[in-house]
C-alpha positions in Angstrom: 177.2 -121.1 -53.7 177.0 -120.5 -50.1 177.6 -117.5 -48.7 179.8 -117.2 -45.6 179.5 -113.2 -44.6 180.9 -111.0 -42.6 178.8 -107.8 -41.2 179.3 -104.8 -39.8 176.8 -102.2 -38.2 175.1 -105.0 -37.3 173.9 -103.3 -33.8 172.3 -100.3 -36.4 169.3 -100.2 -38.5 170.1 -101.2 -41.6 173.0 -104.0 -40.7 170.4 -105.3 -38.5 167.9 -105.9 -41.1 170.8 -107.2 -43.8 171.6 -109.8 -41.2 167.4 -110.7 -40.5 167.4 -111.5 -44.4 170.8 -113.5 -44.8 169.7 -115.6 -40.8 166.6 -116.3 -43.4 168.1 -116.9 -46.6 168.7 -120.4 -47.3 171.7 -119.9 -49.5 173.8 -117.5 -46.3 175.3 -120.6 -44.6 177.4 -118.9 -42.0 177.4 -114.9 -40.8 180.0 -113.5 -38.9 178.9 -110.0 -37.1 181.3 -107.4 -35.9 180.1 -105.0 -33.0 181.5 -103.3 -30.1 178.8 -104.5 -27.9 177.0 -107.1 -27.8 173.8 -107.3 -30.6 171.7 -109.0 -28.7 170.4 -112.1 -31.3 171.4 -115.4 -31.5 170.9 -117.9 -34.4 173.0 -121.6 -35.0 174.2 -119.4 -38.6 175.7 -116.3 -36.2 178.4 -115.8 -34.6 179.8 -112.7 -32.8 183.2 -110.9 -32.6 183.3 -108.6 -30.2 185.7 -105.4 -31.0 186.2 -102.2 -29.3 188.9 -99.6 -31.4 187.2 -100.1 -35.2 190.2 -97.8 -36.0 192.6 -100.7 -36.0 191.3 -104.0 -36.5 194.9 -105.8 -36.6 194.3 -108.2 -33.4 190.9 -110.2 -34.6 192.8 -110.3 -38.2 192.6 -114.5 -37.6 189.1 -114.1 -37.5 189.0 -112.4 -40.9 189.7 -114.8 -43.6 187.5 -117.7 -45.0 184.7 -115.7 -46.4 183.5 -114.6 -49.6 181.1 -111.6 -49.0 180.9 -108.8 -46.8 178.4 -106.4 -45.6 179.4 -103.3 -45.0 176.7 -101.3 -43.0 178.6 -99.3 -40.2 178.2 -95.5 -40.9 177.1 -91.9 -38.7 175.0 -89.6 -39.8 176.6 -86.0 -40.9 175.0 -84.2 -39.1 176.7 -81.6 -36.8 180.7 -83.0 -37.8 183.4 -80.7 -39.2 184.6 -83.2 -42.4 188.0 -84.4 -40.9 185.9 -86.0 -37.8 183.7 -86.9 -40.7 185.8 -88.5 -42.7 187.7 -90.4 -40.1 184.6 -92.4 -38.9 183.5 -92.6 -42.5 186.8 -93.2 -45.0 189.1 -94.5 -42.5 187.3 -96.9 -40.3 185.6 -98.1 -44.4 188.9 -98.7 -45.5 191.3 -99.8 -43.0 188.9 -102.4 -42.8 188.7 -103.7 -46.1 192.0 -103.3 -46.8 192.6 -105.9 -44.2 190.0 -108.0 -45.9 191.2 -107.7 -49.4 194.2 -110.1 -49.1 192.6 -112.8 -47.0 189.3 -113.2 -49.1 190.2 -112.9 -52.6 187.0 -114.3 -53.7 184.8 -111.8 -51.5 182.4 -109.5 -52.9 182.3 -106.4 -50.7 179.2 -104.3 -50.3 178.7 -100.8 -48.8 176.1 -98.9 -48.3 177.1 -96.0 -49.4 174.1 -93.4 -49.8 171.6 -91.5 -52.5 173.0 -88.2 -53.4 177.0 -89.3 -53.2 179.2 -87.4 -54.9 181.7 -90.0 -57.4 183.6 -86.6 -58.4 184.0 -85.4 -54.8 183.7 -82.2 -55.6 179.9 -81.1 -54.1 178.5 -81.1 -50.5 181.2 -82.7 -47.4 178.8 -86.0 -46.9 178.3 -86.9 -50.9 182.5 -85.5 -51.1 183.3 -88.4 -48.5 181.2 -90.9 -49.1 182.4 -90.3 -52.9 186.2 -90.6 -51.6 185.1 -93.9 -50.2 183.3 -95.5 -52.6 186.2 -94.4 -55.6 189.0 -96.2 -52.8 187.1 -99.2 -52.6 186.8 -99.7 -56.2 190.7 -99.8 -56.0 191.5 -102.7 -54.0 191.4 -106.4 -55.1 188.2 -108.0 -53.9 186.7 -110.4 -56.9 183.4 -108.4 -56.5 182.9 -104.5 -55.2 179.4 -103.0 -54.9 178.3 -99.7 -53.7 174.7 -99.4 -52.7 173.1 -95.9 -52.6 169.9 -96.0 -51.2 167.6 -93.9 -50.8 164.2 -94.0 -48.0 164.2 -97.7 -46.8 161.1 -98.4 -45.0 161.8 -100.4 -42.0 161.6 -103.9 -41.5 158.5 -105.1 -38.8 159.7 -106.0 -35.9 163.5 -105.3 -35.8 164.4 -103.4 -32.5 167.4 -100.6 -34.4 164.4 -98.8 -35.8 165.3 -95.0 -36.4 162.3 -93.5 -34.5 162.2 -90.9 -37.7 161.6 -93.7 -39.5 159.0 -95.3 -37.9 156.6 -91.7 -37.4 157.0 -92.0 -41.5 156.1 -95.8 -42.2 153.1 -94.9 -42.5 153.3 -92.9 -45.5 155.7 -95.6 -47.3 152.5 -96.6 -49.8 152.3 -93.4 -51.1 155.6 -92.7 -51.1 156.7 -95.6 -52.9 154.2 -94.7 -55.7 155.1 -91.0 -56.0 159.4 -91.7 -55.2 159.5 -95.1 -56.8 163.4 -93.8 -57.4 164.2 -93.0 -54.8 162.6 -95.5 -52.0 163.1 -99.4 -51.3 162.4 -101.3 -48.1 165.2 -102.4 -45.9 164.6 -105.9 -46.5 165.3 -105.3 -50.8 168.6 -103.9 -49.7 169.6 -107.0 -48.0 168.4 -109.2 -50.7 169.9 -107.6 -52.8 173.7 -107.6 -51.3 172.6 -111.3 -50.7 172.6 -111.7 -54.4 175.1 -109.5 -55.5 177.0 -112.5 -54.2 175.3 -115.2 -55.9 175.5 -113.4 -59.4 177.5 -110.8 -61.5 176.6 -107.5 -62.5 177.5 -105.1 -64.6 178.1 -102.5 -62.7 179.1 -101.2 -59.4 177.4 -97.8 -58.3 174.0 -99.0 -57.2 170.8 -97.0 -57.2 167.7 -97.0 -55.2 166.0 -98.9 -59.2 168.9 -101.0 -59.3 168.6 -102.1 -55.6 165.0 -103.2 -56.0 165.3 -105.4 -59.1 168.1 -106.7 -57.9 165.9 -107.8 -54.7 164.1 -109.7 -57.2 166.9 -111.7 -58.7 
């Protein structure tokens, strides 16, 4: 099947990495990124929608139909945030966007980048609880498939410009980390390929931990 994908968060490290893999992949026919500011990437497959208010996507609703994949890579760190603010920037934006997409794209595979340690019971630490609440709500929506990706450390893709500084400092440790903590370490390339493959194939689980991401990237 040919994939026509929407990507959010393409000006961040994860979204940029997923976009990179989509532009390289022969089964991805077209990609639309939704950015607040120009991402600076040009490619024959790529279209960019600039939209500033991520709490209200209705002005661009007509441009969001006709896709069979969404790779939701947008997210913020919870460091220094109170729960209401983090909920607004994590749960509210994600769920509003997904609720708008679902009826427009009944054949869509919706992939959400959550994180290792997310709590589906919504009872533990603040960020884990909010992420869990977001995951639980996404599973209720009438998409064809929903996959919840929980990556740990992601080794950055060489040459991309939005790599988080912290990752640059510890990248030299990647071979050791991969050997010592195989259940917690993947590459950003593997995440992108796993997302693409989730649109192409059926997997019998919604929640995808690091080991699942690595396995799916090879399919």
